LOBADREN-840257 format. One record per residue (C-alpha): residue number from 1; residue in one letter; x, y, z. Coordinates in nm, 3 decimals, padded with zeros to 5 digits. Each point is the difference from the previous one (the first is absolute). Last residue first. Layout:
residues N
nr | rest | u | v | w
NUM | a | X | Y | Z
...
***
This chain:
residues 81
nr | rest | u | v | w
81 | g | 12.867 | 04.579 | 08.654
80 | e | 00.039 | 00.313 | -00.209
79 | a | -00.372 | 00.082 | -00.023
78 | e | -00.029 | -00.022 | 00.380
77 | r | 00.270 | 00.269 | 00.032
76 | f | -00.205 | 00.260 | -00.188
75 | y | 00.225 | 00.229 | -00.201
74 | p | 00.156 | 00.348 | 00.019
73 | e | 00.275 | 00.103 | -00.243
72 | v | 00.170 | 00.334 | 00.080
71 | p | 00.262 | 00.160 | -00.228
70 | g | 00.221 | 00.255 | 00.179
69 | k | -00.003 | 00.261 | 00.272
68 | l | 00.074 | -00.062 | 00.368
67 | k | -00.178 | 00.155 | 00.299
66 | v | 00.144 | -00.090 | 00.341
65 | t | -00.225 | -00.067 | 00.297
64 | i | 00.003 | 00.035 | 00.377
63 | p | -00.254 | -00.242 | 00.142
62 | n | -00.298 | 00.154 | 00.180
61 | g | -00.002 | 00.029 | 00.380
60 | a | -00.115 | 00.364 | 00.006
59 | r | 00.346 | 00.122 | 00.103
58 | d | 00.165 | -00.180 | -00.294
57 | l | 00.100 | -00.365 | 00.000
56 | a | 00.324 | -00.178 | -00.094
55 | k | -00.023 | -00.377 | -00.057
54 | g | 00.188 | 00.006 | -00.329
53 | a | -00.073 | 00.282 | -00.243
52 | s | -00.348 | -00.080 | -00.131
51 | l | -00.022 | 00.028 | -00.377
50 | r | -00.207 | 00.254 | -00.198
49 | v | -00.016 | -00.098 | -00.365
48 | w | 00.016 | 00.216 | -00.311
47 | g | -00.088 | 00.007 | -00.370
46 | e | -00.259 | 00.282 | -00.028
45 | s | -00.248 | -00.226 | -00.184
44 | v | 00.082 | -00.307 | 00.212
43 | c | -00.035 | 00.157 | 00.344
42 | y | 00.112 | -00.197 | 00.305
41 | e | -00.044 | 00.000 | 00.378
40 | e | 00.151 | -00.171 | 00.307
39 | v | 00.231 | -00.235 | -00.190
38 | n | 00.220 | -00.219 | 00.224
37 | t | -00.019 | -00.326 | -00.198
36 | k | 00.169 | 00.108 | -00.324
35 | e | 00.057 | -00.240 | -00.291
34 | v | 00.261 | 00.140 | -00.241
33 | g | -00.070 | 00.095 | -00.365
32 | k | 00.042 | 00.373 | 00.058
31 | f | -00.265 | -00.029 | 00.272
30 | r | -00.202 | -00.322 | -00.003
29 | i | -00.293 | 00.017 | 00.241
28 | g | -00.219 | -00.280 | 00.134
27 | v | -00.362 | 00.041 | 00.107
26 | g | -00.182 | -00.257 | 00.210
25 | r | -00.375 | -00.048 | -00.043
24 | a | -00.065 | 00.170 | 00.334
23 | l | 00.180 | 00.311 | -00.132
22 | v | -00.260 | 00.043 | -00.275
21 | a | -00.294 | -00.028 | 00.241
20 | e | 00.166 | 00.229 | 00.257
19 | d | 00.044 | 00.291 | -00.240
18 | y | 00.213 | 00.288 | 00.133
17 | y | 00.052 | 00.286 | -00.249
16 | p | -00.172 | 00.262 | 00.222
15 | s | 00.267 | -00.079 | 00.264
14 | n | -00.094 | -00.055 | 00.366
13 | p | -00.003 | -00.381 | -00.043
12 | n | 00.370 | 00.007 | -00.104
11 | v | 00.073 | -00.283 | -00.248
10 | s | -00.016 | 00.238 | -00.297
9 | l | -00.104 | -00.046 | -00.364
8 | r | 00.027 | 00.209 | -00.317
7 | d | -00.083 | -00.100 | -00.357
6 | p | -00.249 | -00.255 | 00.133
5 | l | 00.054 | -00.368 | -00.081
4 | t | -00.194 | -00.174 | -00.273
3 | d | -00.125 | -00.355 | 00.055
2 | s | -00.357 | 00.109 | 00.065
1 | m | -00.199 | -00.098 | 00.308
***
């Protein structure tokens, strides 16, 4: 497997941007220079992240998310440690 992350990635298995092999390696996200642990989806080229808003769920049982814009830096966690 290559060491490059996709431009867009989601943790939701129903999303077309879901990639189990990449997520199994452990992906970390820095948003505006701050480590974020509640990222549901990101897009580097468009510069946004979708963060889960607490433990709130919608009618379908999916987490309610908030979309924030800014610089996104994904990385593999295993490369850090």
